N, C-alpha and C positions, 0 to 999 in steps of 0.2 A: 551356696544357699544362705541367705541372710534373713534372720527374723529380727525385726526391729520395732520399737515403740512407735505409735502413730506420730508422736512429736518429732521423731527423727527422720521422717520421710524426706523432707527438703534437703537435709544434709547428705543423706545417702544418694539421692538423685544427683546432686552435684558431684559426689565422689564417682558415681558410675559413669557420668558423662566424660570424666577425665581418663577413664580406662581405655586401652586399645580395644578396637572392635571385637577382636577374637576373645578377649576376656569378658567384655561387656555382655556379649550374647550368651555367655555361659552362666551368668549370675541370675538367680531367681530371688525375689524378695517377697516378704509377707509380713503382715502385722499380727497375724495369728499363726501359731506354730502347727503346721500340718503333721499329723502323726507319721506319715510316710517318710518325712525328712529324717526323723530320728532313726527309724529302722533301716534306712538305706544308706545313711552316711558312713563313710569310712573313718571320718574324724569329726569331732564336735568341739567347737570352741565357744565358751560361754562367758559373757561379761554380765555380772549382776550381783545380787546379794548372796551371802553364803547359803541362805535357805534355798534360793533359786538354783544355785549350782548343785546342791545336794539332791534336790528333787529331780533335776534332769540327769544327773549321773546315775541315779537309781533306775532310770528308764532305759539305759543302754545295755547292749549285750557285752559280755566280757571282752570280746576281741576288738571292740571299737575304741579308737584313740579318743581320749577325752582330755581337754585342757580347760581348766576353770580359772577365771580371774575374778576373785571375789572382792570383798570389802577391803579397802586400803585407806590409810591416813597418811598424808604428807605434811611436811613442815619445812620451815626455812631457818637458817642459822646465819646471823649477821655477826661476823667476827671482828671486822675492822672497817668502819665506814664513817670517818670523821665528817664528811660533807653530806651525809644522807643521800648519796648518789644511788643507792639501791632502792629507794622508796618508790620511785615510779615503776620499776620492774616488779617490786613486791606487790604493789596495788594491782598491776595487771595480772599477776599470777593468782591473786586472791579473788579477782573479779571475773575473769573469763569463765564461761560456762556456769557462772553463779555457784562455783565450788561444788558442782555436781560430779566431777571426775575424780579418779583415784590420784591424779597428780595435783589436785588443788590443795594448797597449803591451808591448814586450819590454825596453826600457831607459828609465829616468828619468835625465835629465841635470840636475844640481842645481848652481846657481851658488854657489860657495864665497864667500858674502858675508863670512864669517869663516872663519879657518883651521879645517879639520875639519868644516865645516858639512854637506857632502855625506854624510860618514860618519854624522853624527848623524841626518840625514834617513833614511838606510837603517835605522837602529835604530828610529826611530819608525814607518817604513813596515812593518817586520817586526811590530811590535805591532798595527798596523792590519790586516795580513794575517791574523794569528791571530784577531783579533776578528771579521773578516768570515767566516772559515772556520767559526766557531762556529754561525752562523746559515745559512750557505750552503756546505755541505761540497763539496769537489771531487768530481768524478765518478770512476769506477773507472779504473784504469790497466791497460794491457796489460803483459805481462811485459817486452817489449823497452823500453817507455817507462819502467818502473820501473828497469831496469838503466841506462838512459841518465842518468836523474836521479841515481841512486846514484853512478855513476862521476863525474859532474860535481861532486857534493857532496864526494866523497872528494878530488878534485883541489884544490878550493878550500879544503877543511879543512886539507890539508897546507900549502898556500901561506900561509893565514892564521896558522898556528902560528908562522911565522918572518918574517912580512912585515906590518908595520903598514899598508901600503897596500892590504891585502886584508882583507875581513871577510865572515863567513858567519853567517846566521841561518836556522835550520832548524825548520820546523813539525813538531810531533809527529805521532802517528798514522801513517798510511800515506803518508809524504812529502807531507803536505797542502799545503805551500807552501815556497818557498825564496827568500830575499833574499840577493843577492851584491853586495858592494861592492868595487870595484877602481878604482884611479886611472888605469888605462889607458883613454883616452877612446875608443878604437876601438870601433865598434858591434859588439856581440857578440850573435849570434843565440841566442835562448833555445830550449831543448828544449820550451818551452811547459808546460802543465799547472801554471800558477802558479809558474813560476820567473822571477823578475824581477831585472834588474841595475840598480844605482844607480852612477852615475859623475859625477865633477865635470864641469861644463860647460866644454868647451875654447873657446879663442878662435875657432877655425874648425871649427864643428860639421859643416858640409857636407863638409869634407875628412875628418873622422873617421868619417863614415858609410861611406866606402869603397864597395864594390860594392852595398851596400844602398841607396845614393842613388837607384838606378833603380827602387826598389820601395817608396818611402815612401807610406804610405796616409794616416794622420791624425797630426797633431801636437797633443797636449794641452798647454795653456799654463797657468801660474799666475804672476801673474794673466793672464787672457786679454784683452789689449788690442790695439787696432790697431797701436800702436807696436811692441809685442813681435812681433806677426805680421809686420810689415814687416821687423823685424830678422832674422827667420829665413825670409824669403820665398824665399831661394835653395834651401831644401830642396824646394820645389815640391810640397807635398802637395796633395791635393784638398780638405783640410779642416783648419782650425784650430778648436779648441774648448776650453772650460775642462776642466782635469783633473777627473775625476768624471763627465763627460758623454761620454767617448769612445765608450762603447758604446750611446749613445742618439742616433744621427743623426736630424735632422729629415727629413721626407719630401721636402723641397726640396733635400737634399744632392745635389750632382752627383758621384756615385761615379765615380772615375777621371777627373774633369773633364768628364764627358759629360752632356749634358742628359737628364733621365729619359725624356721622351716625344718631344721633337723629333727625336731620331735614329731613332725607330721609324716616323716618318711618311714616306711616299713622296709627294713634292711634284709637282704638275703646274702648270707655268707657262703662262700664256696671254698672248700679245702681240697686242693688237688691231690692226686695220688702221689705218694713219695717215690714211686718207681720200684719199690721193693716187692718181691713176690714171696709167697709162702713157701 
């Protein structure tokens, strides 16, 4: 049973068409949640805001399995990229789904291997964002979303005019994309819709994450090596992956650190008689 937003109907239809017939015929979909679904379901999996997850959890019986995937914030770390080879992949990660998913990066932290390297990375990323937008345009914005991005751009445009520690690159058209560079390492939540921050990598990234440290989803790395993942293991994401593949998780990914199928199984343990008699 799949409850989905009206905007997701096309994608789910395509997904269902790829299923084997035996599975496809067993799936029901709806854009409004029927009350009977919650009362009859053996397990409920919810993707949404923390408020949505809490509300649905409260409506379930104690014996029903519940798995909630709430708000997450993802980020990228560029450790060593002298040729800016990761920029095309970083632009893809920051643009696909218009940053609406839990795997969409909001900040790229770049190690300043040379003075000013992070700022140069932001400039190259802006060019890559523009190139990606030419073939994959951003979706339409609501009035409130446009206003939020316009206000953010205006604030950083003013700061960049008198502060070399801040930079702003703006996509043309209808606010197609935005790249913001600032040397303040504190994790800055993006208003999404292809608004990406670039910051120099601090000594203690876990501390710079602030309250977002409890919501880290995926961390994109360049290069993606075990040593680099170990270095940033204190971030405790559920996934490390190469920059450029953040939006393409494998089917084996443990979303939220939870096994995909094992947590849905109700186990029955059997303890045989030992053979001893009283």
